[in-house]
C-alpha positions as CSV (number, residue, x, y, z in Angstrom):
1,M,0.0,-0.2,0.0
2,S,0.8,3.4,-0.7
3,I,0.4,6.9,0.4
4,K,-1.8,7.0,-3.2
5,D,-4.2,4.1,-1.9
6,V,-5.4,6.1,1.1
7,L,-6.0,9.4,-0.6
8,V,-8.7,11.2,-0.4
9,T,-9.5,12.6,-3.8
10,N,-12.6,14.8,-3.2
11,V,-11.9,17.2,-1.0
12,I,-13.4,20.7,-0.4
13,S,-10.9,23.5,-1.1
14,L,-10.7,27.1,-0.3
15,N,-9.5,29.7,-2.5
16,K,-6.4,32.0,-1.4
17,N,-8.8,34.8,-2.4
18,C,-12.0,34.2,-0.4
19,T,-12.8,36.2,3.1
20,V,-12.4,34.5,6.7
21,G,-15.9,34.8,6.8
22,E,-16.4,32.7,3.3
23,A,-13.9,30.0,4.4
24,M,-15.4,29.6,8.3
25,T,-19.2,28.7,6.2
26,T,-18.0,26.7,4.0
27,L,-16.1,24.9,7.2
28,K,-19.3,24.5,9.0
29,Q,-21.4,23.9,5.8
30,Y,-19.5,20.6,5.8
31,H,-18.0,19.8,9.3
32,L,-14.6,20.9,9.4
33,S,-12.1,22.0,11.1
34,S,-9.6,23.3,8.3
35,A,-9.4,22.7,4.3
36,P,-6.6,23.6,2.1
37,V,-5.7,26.1,0.7
38,V,-5.3,26.4,-3.6
39,D,-4.9,29.3,-6.3
40,E,-6.6,29.8,-8.6
41,N,-5.0,27.0,-10.8
42,G,-5.4,24.5,-8.0
43,V,-1.5,25.2,-6.3
44,Y,-1.4,24.3,-3.3
45,V,-1.2,27.3,-0.7
46,G,-1.4,26.2,2.6
47,K,-4.1,25.5,5.5
48,F,-6.9,27.7,7.0
49,G,-9.3,26.2,9.5
50,V,-10.7,27.4,13.2
51,R,-7.5,27.1,14.5
52,C,-6.0,30.1,12.9
53,V,-9.4,32.0,13.3
54,M,-8.8,31.4,17.4
55,R,-4.9,32.2,16.9
56,A,-6.2,35.7,15.0
57,L,-8.6,36.3,17.9
58,L,-6.0,35.6,20.9
59,P,-3.1,38.2,22.1
60,S,-0.1,37.0,20.6
61,A,1.2,37.4,23.9
62,V,-0.7,34.1,24.1
63,T,-0.1,32.5,20.9
64,M,3.9,32.9,20.6
65,E,6.0,30.3,21.8
66,G,6.4,30.4,25.1
67,G,3.7,32.7,25.5
68,L,1.1,33.1,28.5
69,G,-0.4,30.0,29.7
70,H,-2.8,31.4,31.9
71,V,-5.5,33.5,30.0
72,D,-8.2,33.7,32.0
73,F,-7.6,37.6,32.4
74,L,-9.2,37.3,28.9
75,L,-13.3,36.6,30.2
76,G,-14.0,40.6,30.7
77,A,-12.6,41.1,27.0
78,M,-14.7,38.3,25.5
79,P,-17.1,40.8,23.8
80,G,-14.5,42.6,22.3
81,V,-13.0,39.1,21.2
82,A,-16.6,38.8,19.5
83,K,-15.9,42.0,17.8
84,K,-13.0,41.2,16.7
85,L,-14.5,38.0,14.8
86,K,-16.6,39.8,13.1
87,K,-14.2,42.4,11.6
88,L,-11.3,39.0,10.9
89,E,-14.5,37.9,8.8
90,K,-14.4,40.4,6.2
91,L,-11.0,40.2,5.5
92,P,-9.2,38.0,3.5
93,I,-8.1,34.0,4.6
94,C,-4.4,34.7,2.6
95,D,-3.2,36.7,5.9
96,Y,-3.8,33.6,8.4
97,I,-3.3,30.8,6.3
98,D,-1.2,28.5,8.1
99,A,1.6,27.9,5.4
100,E,4.1,26.0,8.2
101,T,2.8,22.9,7.7
102,P,4.3,21.2,5.0
103,P,2.7,19.3,2.8
104,L,3.1,15.5,1.7
105,T,3.6,14.2,-1.5
106,L,2.4,11.6,-3.3
107,E,6.0,10.0,-2.8
108,T,5.4,9.9,1.0
109,S,5.9,6.6,2.5
110,L,2.6,5.3,4.1
111,P,4.4,4.0,7.0
112,E,5.6,7.8,7.2
113,A,2.5,9.2,6.9
114,M,1.1,6.9,9.7
115,R,4.1,8.8,11.6
116,L,3.1,12.0,11.1
117,L,-0.7,11.0,11.4
118,I,-0.5,10.5,15.2
119,T,0.9,13.9,16.2
120,G,-1.3,16.1,14.0
121,G,-3.7,15.5,10.6
122,P,-5.2,15.2,8.5
123,Y,-2.2,16.4,5.9
124,H,-2.7,17.4,2.1
125,V,-1.1,15.8,0.0
126,I,0.3,17.8,-3.4
127,D,2.1,16.6,-6.7
128,K,5.7,17.4,-6.0
129,D,6.1,18.8,-10.0
130,T,3.1,20.7,-10.2
131,K,3.0,21.7,-6.0
132,K,-0.9,21.2,-7.1
133,L,-3.3,20.0,-4.0
134,A,-4.1,16.1,-4.8
135,G,-5.9,15.2,-1.8
136,V,-5.8,14.3,1.9
137,V,-5.0,11.7,3.9
138,S,-6.5,10.9,7.4
139,S,-6.1,8.5,10.0
140,H,-9.8,7.0,8.8
141,S,-9.0,6.7,5.4
142,V,-5.9,4.9,6.4
143,L,-7.3,3.1,8.9
144,S,-10.6,1.8,6.4
145,N,-7.7,1.0,3.8
146,L,-6.0,-1.5,6.7
147,E,-9.5,-3.0,7.3
148,T,-9.9,-3.6,3.8
149,L,-6.2,-5.2,3.4
150,Y,-7.4,-7.4,6.2
151,T,-10.2,-8.1,4.3
152,A,-8.4,-9.2,1.6
153,I,-5.9,-11.1,3.4
154,A,-8.0,-12.9,6.0
155,A,-10.2,-14.1,2.1
156,R,-7.2,-15.4,0.5
157,P,-4.0,-16.3,3.2
158,D,-2.9,-19.0,0.3
159,E,-1.8,-16.2,-1.9
160,I,0.4,-14.4,0.5
161,S,4.2,-15.6,0.3
162,E,5.0,-17.5,4.0
163,D,7.4,-14.3,4.9
164,D,4.2,-12.1,4.7
165,L,2.3,-14.3,6.5
166,A,4.3,-15.0,9.4
167,L,4.9,-10.9,9.8
168,L,1.3,-10.4,9.8
169,R,1.0,-13.0,12.5
170,K,3.6,-11.7,14.8
171,Y,2.2,-8.6,14.3
172,N,-1.3,-10.2,15.0
173,V,-2.7,-8.8,12.5
174,I,-3.9,-12.3,11.3
175,Q,-3.9,-15.3,13.5
């Protein structure tokens, strides 16, 4: 199995020129916490999501590395934060895109993708040559495909090499 086997290609993406409000509406409509951002040619630009909005709403002293760990002082400021959200909705998402989380490529190995998914995700996958969005890989897409693989293995164990069978038994994939 490769990353191409677990790739979800029917992806909701955002245009880099849309507003924060438009992006948030799309995220809510499809029950997403984030989505890939592409330009008019489908070239991957970054990721935008609710964390980007939350980061923009909080003071930088809270969001910066080693910043304030205690934020209850903001309790009285929540009406102001709500007003800031309304202003933010009119601004372009390009100022709030997470461009620091690098996308995976179609050449990324499946074990490497699984390792990365443990700490975050889903991950956007791009074509290394064109930089265009190819799809998304998520924990759900990986596990679903592994379940399908297990079903195929269980149905035809005689078609698998003895070495492969020994490994699958060793790691309790099959009995």
